[in-house]
PLY file of the C-alpha trace (Angstrom):
ply
format ascii 1.0
element vertex 407
property float x
property float y
property float z
element edge 406
property int vertex1
property int vertex2
end_header
0.00 0.00 0.00
1.03 3.60 -0.43
2.97 5.29 2.36
3.73 8.89 3.23
6.43 10.28 0.99
9.61 12.04 2.02
11.88 13.82 -0.44
14.93 16.05 -0.70
17.00 17.55 -3.47
20.60 18.70 -3.84
22.61 20.26 -6.65
26.30 20.94 -7.25
28.37 22.19 -10.15
30.86 19.85 -11.82
34.47 20.97 -12.45
34.88 23.23 -15.47
38.11 24.72 -16.78
39.87 25.33 -20.06
41.99 22.45 -21.30
39.41 19.70 -20.88
38.36 17.76 -23.96
34.67 17.90 -24.81
32.72 14.88 -26.03
30.15 14.23 -28.72
31.59 15.51 -32.02
34.30 13.86 -34.07
34.94 17.10 -36.00
35.70 19.26 -32.97
39.15 20.73 -32.39
40.18 19.89 -28.82
40.53 20.94 -26.04
37.90 23.41 -24.83
39.00 27.03 -24.58
36.45 28.48 -22.14
33.27 27.87 -20.14
30.01 29.14 -21.61
27.79 27.94 -18.77
27.96 25.62 -15.79
27.41 21.87 -15.92
26.03 20.26 -12.80
24.55 17.23 -11.08
21.13 17.33 -9.45
19.99 14.59 -7.05
16.44 13.86 -5.92
15.90 11.40 -3.05
12.49 9.83 -2.49
11.57 7.69 0.51
8.54 5.90 1.85
9.13 3.74 4.91
11.26 0.85 3.64
12.27 2.17 0.19
14.79 4.80 -0.89
14.98 5.91 -4.51
17.67 8.34 -5.71
17.44 9.95 -9.15
20.44 11.83 -10.54
20.64 14.07 -13.61
24.17 14.90 -14.79
25.20 17.30 -17.54
27.35 14.81 -19.44
27.32 12.84 -22.67
27.00 9.59 -20.72
28.93 7.06 -18.71
30.43 3.65 -19.37
28.24 1.02 -17.75
30.95 -0.05 -15.28
31.56 3.57 -14.22
27.82 4.08 -13.72
27.61 0.84 -11.74
30.42 1.93 -9.43
28.77 5.28 -8.73
25.40 3.65 -8.02
26.95 1.00 -5.77
28.89 3.61 -3.79
25.74 5.69 -3.24
23.73 2.64 -2.15
26.50 1.49 0.21
26.73 4.91 1.84
22.94 5.11 2.12
22.83 1.81 4.02
25.11 3.36 6.62
22.53 6.10 7.14
19.44 3.89 7.55
18.28 0.30 7.11
16.11 0.70 4.03
14.96 -2.66 2.65
15.12 -1.41 -0.95
17.51 1.13 -2.44
17.26 2.15 -6.10
19.76 4.54 -7.69
19.26 5.85 -11.23
22.12 7.81 -12.82
21.06 9.69 -15.95
23.05 11.92 -18.31
21.52 14.74 -20.30
23.80 13.83 -23.26
25.09 17.35 -23.86
27.64 17.31 -26.69
29.43 20.30 -25.15
30.16 18.86 -21.71
33.56 17.58 -20.57
34.34 14.10 -21.88
32.88 11.58 -19.44
33.18 8.33 -21.44
35.56 7.03 -24.09
34.46 7.70 -27.66
37.00 7.33 -30.46
38.05 10.64 -32.02
35.56 12.47 -29.78
37.77 13.77 -27.01
39.85 12.08 -24.33
38.53 11.63 -20.81
40.57 13.32 -18.10
41.02 10.70 -15.37
41.31 13.43 -12.74
38.17 15.20 -13.94
36.21 11.95 -13.98
37.34 11.06 -10.45
36.43 14.53 -9.19
33.07 14.46 -10.98
32.23 11.01 -9.61
33.00 12.15 -6.07
30.77 15.19 -6.50
27.94 13.02 -7.87
28.13 10.68 -4.87
28.32 13.52 -2.34
25.38 15.31 -3.97
23.29 12.15 -3.73
24.18 11.74 -0.06
23.34 15.36 0.67
19.83 14.76 -0.67
19.44 11.54 1.34
20.27 13.10 4.73
17.77 15.94 4.25
14.60 13.93 3.62
11.39 15.66 4.69
7.62 15.13 4.18
6.71 15.78 0.56
4.14 15.41 -2.21
4.61 14.12 -5.75
2.70 14.38 -9.03
3.16 14.49 -12.80
1.47 15.39 -16.06
2.43 15.93 -19.68
1.92 18.40 -22.52
2.84 18.38 -26.22
5.45 20.91 -27.33
5.69 20.75 -31.15
8.19 22.72 -33.19
11.24 21.98 -31.03
12.57 18.71 -32.43
12.73 16.81 -35.72
13.70 13.32 -36.82
17.08 13.56 -38.54
16.51 10.35 -40.52
13.86 9.43 -43.08
11.29 8.84 -40.39
8.21 10.67 -39.18
8.55 9.61 -35.55
9.04 12.50 -33.13
8.07 12.53 -29.45
6.81 16.06 -28.79
5.60 15.19 -25.29
7.11 17.00 -22.34
6.54 15.19 -19.05
6.79 17.25 -15.89
6.99 16.05 -12.28
6.57 18.41 -9.40
7.84 17.56 -5.96
6.40 19.75 -3.21
6.98 20.27 0.46
4.18 19.04 2.72
2.69 22.56 2.70
2.50 22.60 -1.11
5.47 24.85 -1.74
7.71 23.58 -4.56
10.77 21.49 -3.65
12.00 20.27 -7.06
10.96 19.76 -10.69
11.74 16.98 -13.17
11.55 17.86 -16.87
11.61 15.04 -19.45
11.87 15.72 -23.20
13.30 13.81 -26.17
15.79 15.80 -28.21
19.54 15.52 -28.75
21.38 18.33 -26.91
23.29 19.37 -30.03
22.13 22.94 -30.49
25.72 24.12 -30.18
27.82 22.88 -33.15
31.23 21.14 -33.16
32.91 24.48 -33.84
31.94 25.53 -30.31
34.86 24.88 -27.97
33.18 26.10 -24.80
31.81 23.93 -22.00
28.02 24.02 -21.96
25.00 22.04 -20.82
23.36 22.95 -24.17
19.57 23.46 -24.22
18.85 21.35 -21.06
21.00 23.84 -19.17
19.04 26.77 -20.60
15.77 25.11 -19.52
17.07 24.30 -16.05
18.52 27.74 -15.32
15.38 29.57 -16.44
13.07 27.38 -14.38
15.31 27.52 -11.34
15.29 31.31 -11.57
11.51 31.35 -11.99
10.56 28.89 -9.24
13.64 28.98 -6.97
13.95 25.17 -6.80
16.44 22.71 -8.33
15.46 21.14 -11.66
16.40 17.72 -13.01
16.41 17.33 -16.80
15.95 13.83 -18.25
16.58 13.31 -21.97
14.06 10.96 -23.59
14.30 8.65 -26.60
16.38 11.07 -28.68
18.59 8.65 -30.64
17.35 9.96 -33.99
15.96 13.31 -32.82
17.71 16.67 -33.26
16.67 20.23 -32.39
15.16 22.26 -35.22
17.23 25.29 -34.25
21.01 24.84 -34.18
23.95 27.21 -34.03
24.59 29.94 -31.49
23.07 31.27 -28.28
19.98 32.49 -30.15
19.33 28.90 -31.25
19.64 27.75 -27.64
17.03 30.27 -26.58
14.70 29.30 -29.44
14.98 25.65 -28.45
14.55 26.15 -24.72
11.84 28.83 -24.72
8.87 26.63 -25.79
9.84 24.01 -23.20
10.10 26.64 -20.47
6.73 28.11 -21.43
5.14 24.65 -21.44
6.38 23.96 -17.91
4.89 27.23 -16.70
1.53 26.29 -18.22
1.54 22.71 -16.97
2.90 23.15 -13.46
-0.23 24.65 -11.80
-2.36 21.85 -13.27
-0.45 18.99 -11.65
-2.11 17.32 -8.68
0.25 15.98 -6.04
-0.13 13.35 -3.34
1.73 12.62 -0.12
0.87 8.92 -0.37
3.18 7.35 -2.93
3.91 3.70 -3.60
7.57 3.20 -4.54
8.50 0.05 -6.41
11.48 -0.56 -8.65
13.69 -3.06 -10.41
16.88 -2.92 -12.44
18.74 -5.41 -14.60
21.12 -5.85 -17.49
19.91 -7.16 -20.82
22.46 -8.71 -23.19
21.65 -7.42 -26.67
22.80 -9.32 -29.78
25.07 -7.61 -32.30
25.19 -7.90 -36.07
27.90 -10.05 -37.62
31.25 -8.42 -38.28
32.62 -8.09 -41.82
34.76 -11.01 -43.12
38.33 -11.32 -41.83
39.92 -10.13 -45.09
37.72 -7.04 -45.17
38.68 -6.17 -41.59
42.36 -6.45 -42.49
41.84 -4.10 -45.41
39.95 -1.59 -43.26
42.58 -1.70 -40.52
45.35 -1.07 -43.04
43.94 1.59 -45.31
40.65 3.14 -44.20
40.89 6.96 -44.19
38.97 7.27 -40.89
41.10 6.66 -37.77
38.08 5.51 -35.74
37.19 2.92 -38.36
40.79 1.66 -38.54
40.91 1.31 -34.75
37.56 -0.49 -34.76
38.78 -3.00 -37.36
41.96 -3.65 -35.38
39.85 -4.33 -32.30
37.46 -6.59 -34.23
40.37 -8.67 -35.52
41.32 -9.54 -31.94
37.92 -11.13 -31.25
37.65 -14.83 -32.01
35.46 -15.59 -35.01
33.14 -17.86 -33.04
32.84 -15.58 -29.98
29.23 -14.61 -29.13
28.67 -10.95 -29.95
26.52 -9.24 -27.32
26.57 -5.98 -25.41
24.97 -5.30 -22.00
22.24 -2.68 -21.72
21.21 -1.28 -18.33
17.46 -1.20 -17.72
15.56 0.18 -14.75
11.89 0.75 -14.00
10.31 2.73 -11.16
6.62 2.78 -10.31
5.24 5.73 -8.32
1.46 5.43 -8.15
0.26 6.13 -11.71
3.70 7.42 -12.76
6.49 5.30 -14.25
10.16 6.02 -14.82
11.76 3.84 -17.50
15.54 4.24 -17.64
17.46 2.76 -20.60
21.23 2.78 -21.06
21.53 3.61 -24.76
20.70 6.04 -27.56
17.13 4.86 -28.09
15.15 5.70 -31.25
11.98 7.78 -30.90
9.62 5.19 -32.39
10.72 2.68 -29.73
10.25 5.19 -26.94
6.77 6.07 -28.17
5.82 2.40 -28.05
6.93 2.11 -24.43
4.86 5.14 -23.51
1.82 3.81 -25.38
2.07 0.42 -23.68
2.35 1.95 -20.22
-0.56 4.31 -20.91
-2.71 1.31 -21.93
-1.80 -0.34 -18.62
-3.12 2.62 -16.64
0.14 4.53 -16.19
-0.86 8.17 -16.53
2.59 9.74 -16.89
5.79 8.18 -18.22
9.28 9.52 -17.63
11.49 7.93 -20.27
15.16 8.53 -19.47
17.80 7.31 -21.89
21.60 7.56 -21.42
20.79 6.09 -17.99
23.07 3.88 -15.86
25.46 3.61 -18.82
25.44 4.30 -22.54
26.22 1.45 -24.95
25.50 3.47 -28.11
22.61 3.42 -30.56
19.62 1.08 -30.54
17.73 1.82 -33.78
14.26 0.60 -34.71
14.01 -2.28 -37.17
13.13 0.00 -40.11
16.44 1.86 -39.76
18.50 -1.11 -40.94
17.04 -0.98 -44.45
17.88 2.71 -44.77
21.36 2.45 -43.26
23.11 5.62 -42.19
25.34 6.74 -39.35
23.45 5.17 -36.45
23.42 1.73 -38.11
26.61 1.73 -40.19
29.18 3.87 -38.36
28.30 4.83 -34.79
29.59 1.58 -33.28
33.08 2.43 -34.58
33.15 5.41 -32.20
31.49 3.53 -29.34
34.11 0.74 -29.68
31.48 -1.97 -30.20
32.31 -4.90 -32.54
29.13 -4.18 -34.52
25.81 -2.40 -34.39
23.14 -4.06 -32.26
20.90 -6.46 -34.18
17.46 -5.32 -35.40
15.67 -7.25 -32.63
17.47 -5.30 -29.86
14.83 -2.60 -29.68
12.03 -5.15 -29.35
13.96 -6.93 -26.59
14.24 -3.70 -24.61
10.56 -2.89 -25.05
9.55 -6.38 -23.89
11.84 -6.24 -20.86
10.79 -2.72 -19.79
7.05 -3.13 -20.29
0 1
1 2
2 3
3 4
4 5
5 6
6 7
7 8
8 9
9 10
10 11
11 12
12 13
13 14
14 15
15 16
16 17
17 18
18 19
19 20
20 21
21 22
22 23
23 24
24 25
25 26
26 27
27 28
28 29
29 30
30 31
31 32
32 33
33 34
34 35
35 36
36 37
37 38
38 39
39 40
40 41
41 42
42 43
43 44
44 45
45 46
46 47
47 48
48 49
49 50
50 51
51 52
52 53
53 54
54 55
55 56
56 57
57 58
58 59
59 60
60 61
61 62
62 63
63 64
64 65
65 66
66 67
67 68
68 69
69 70
70 71
71 72
72 73
73 74
74 75
75 76
76 77
77 78
78 79
79 80
80 81
81 82
82 83
83 84
84 85
85 86
86 87
87 88
88 89
89 90
90 91
91 92
92 93
93 94
94 95
95 96
96 97
97 98
98 99
99 100
100 101
101 102
102 103
103 104
104 105
105 106
106 107
107 108
108 109
109 110
110 111
111 112
112 113
113 114
114 115
115 116
116 117
117 118
118 119
119 120
120 121
121 122
122 123
123 124
124 125
125 126
126 127
127 128
128 129
129 130
130 131
131 132
132 133
133 134
134 135
135 136
136 137
137 138
138 139
139 140
140 141
141 142
142 143
143 144
144 145
145 146
146 147
147 148
148 149
149 150
150 151
151 152
152 153
153 154
154 155
155 156
156 157
157 158
158 159
159 160
160 161
161 162
162 163
163 164
164 165
165 166
166 167
167 168
168 169
169 170
170 171
171 172
172 173
173 174
174 175
175 176
176 177
177 178
178 179
179 180
180 181
181 182
182 183
183 184
184 185
185 186
186 187
187 188
188 189
189 190
190 191
191 192
192 193
193 194
194 195
195 196
196 197
197 198
198 199
199 200
200 201
201 202
202 203
203 204
204 205
205 206
206 207
207 208
208 209
209 210
210 211
211 212
212 213
213 214
214 215
215 216
216 217
217 218
218 219
219 220
220 221
221 222
222 223
223 224
224 225
225 226
226 227
227 228
228 229
229 230
230 231
231 232
232 233
233 234
234 235
235 236
236 237
237 238
238 239
239 240
240 241
241 242
242 243
243 244
244 245
245 246
246 247
247 248
248 249
249 250
250 251
251 252
252 253
253 254
254 255
255 256
256 257
257 258
258 259
259 260
260 261
261 262
262 263
263 264
264 265
265 266
266 267
267 268
268 269
269 270
270 271
271 272
272 273
273 274
274 275
275 276
276 277
277 278
278 279
279 280
280 281
281 282
282 283
283 284
284 285
285 286
286 287
287 288
288 289
289 290
290 291
291 292
292 293
293 294
294 295
295 296
296 297
297 298
298 299
299 300
300 301
301 302
302 303
303 304
304 305
305 306
306 307
307 308
308 309
309 310
310 311
311 312
312 313
313 314
314 315
315 316
316 317
317 318
318 319
319 320
320 321
321 322
322 323
323 324
324 325
325 326
326 327
327 328
328 329
329 330
330 331
331 332
332 333
333 334
334 335
335 336
336 337
337 338
338 339
339 340
340 341
341 342
342 343
343 344
344 345
345 346
346 347
347 348
348 349
349 350
350 351
351 352
352 353
353 354
354 355
355 356
356 357
357 358
358 359
359 360
360 361
361 362
362 363
363 364
364 365
365 366
366 367
367 368
368 369
369 370
370 371
371 372
372 373
373 374
374 375
375 376
376 377
377 378
378 379
379 380
380 381
381 382
382 383
383 384
384 385
385 386
386 387
387 388
388 389
389 390
390 391
391 392
392 393
393 394
394 395
395 396
396 397
397 398
398 399
399 400
400 401
401 402
402 403
403 404
404 405
405 406
C-alpha cells in the first residue's frame, strides 16, 4: 500500500576549466577554450518507509556502464550506513550534452581526463548523499503536454516525441521542492565548432526554471537517438529551443495534482543485446590497413582480436520505477523515438498516466535503432559503433527486446 512520501534535493556544479576535452563531435578541435555555462549534477531522493529511490541528472554525454555501476553501488552502500532501508534504487542519468567535458571514451571524440572523472564522480556521490540526509515530508505528481516545433527526426522517419513530461515535488505545505523535466531531443544545439563547455539546451531550460521557481530542476533526456533540435547554431538557437519548453512547464505546473501517499517500487537489470555479424576477416584487415577514418581503422583492429566464433553481445542497463500512476523507464543507450513512443503507449494502456522515459541512464552502450532503420542504413546503423568501440551495431531485434523487458 502507499505510504507517506519524504523527499529532498541537492545540486552541485561539476568541475569546469579550459583544457578539458569535450565529447560528442568527431569534428571538434580539442581541447575546450572556455566555459560558456555551468554543468552540474542534481539529485532527488524519495523515501517511503522501507524504500529509498535516488534519481540523478548529470550534464554529461553519458557514462560507461561499469563507471555508472560503481557510482550507483557507492551511493547505495553509503545510504545503508545512514538507515536500514529494505530497498535502495539509484538511477544515474546523463543529459547527453555534446558540449560537456568528456565523461566516457568515444574514439576521435575527445579524451577523458582521469582526474576530472574522479572529481566528478565524487561530486555526484556527495550530492546524492546530501539529498538523502535531508529527507522531509513531501508530495509528488506528474502530467504531460505536447510541445511541437522543437525537435525533428534527422533520418527518413516521421517519428518525433513532442511530449514534455513534468513532475513536481512539493513540500508538505504545497510549496515547490523540485521539478523533473523530461523531453526527447539531442542536446546538439551548439555545433562542433563551439569549444566552450556548456549544458546545451537542457542547461538553458534548467537555469530559467530555477530562476523562476527557486527550486532545483532535473532534466531527463528521452528517446532522442534519432531526434535533433530544429534550431542549431549559437546562443539564439539555444534560446529558441529552450523557450517553448520553459513556457510549457509554466503552463503545466499549476495543473499537476500531487499526493503525499506514494507507492515506490522498482527493479533494475542488465539485458544482453545481440550484435550484427562483423565483416569477413579479409575485409577487416583491409579496413585496418587503409581506411581513411582513424576511428574505423581502430575499430577494425579491435574486431580482428575477437575470435570468429565468440558470441557478440553488449549489455544494456534497464531500470523501471513505479510511483502510483507514474512510471520512470531508464534505458542505457541512444534509443530511437519510435521505440520510446511504443513504451509510452504500452504503459498508458496499462493505466500509467505519466511516463518519464530517461535514456543515457546507468550507462550508454550506443545506438539502438528501430528495425526499419536497418534498411535505410546511415550513421546510427553503419558507423556509430566504430566510435562507441562496439564490434558491430546491435541487431534489429534489440529494440524489441528492450521494449519487452521494460514493459
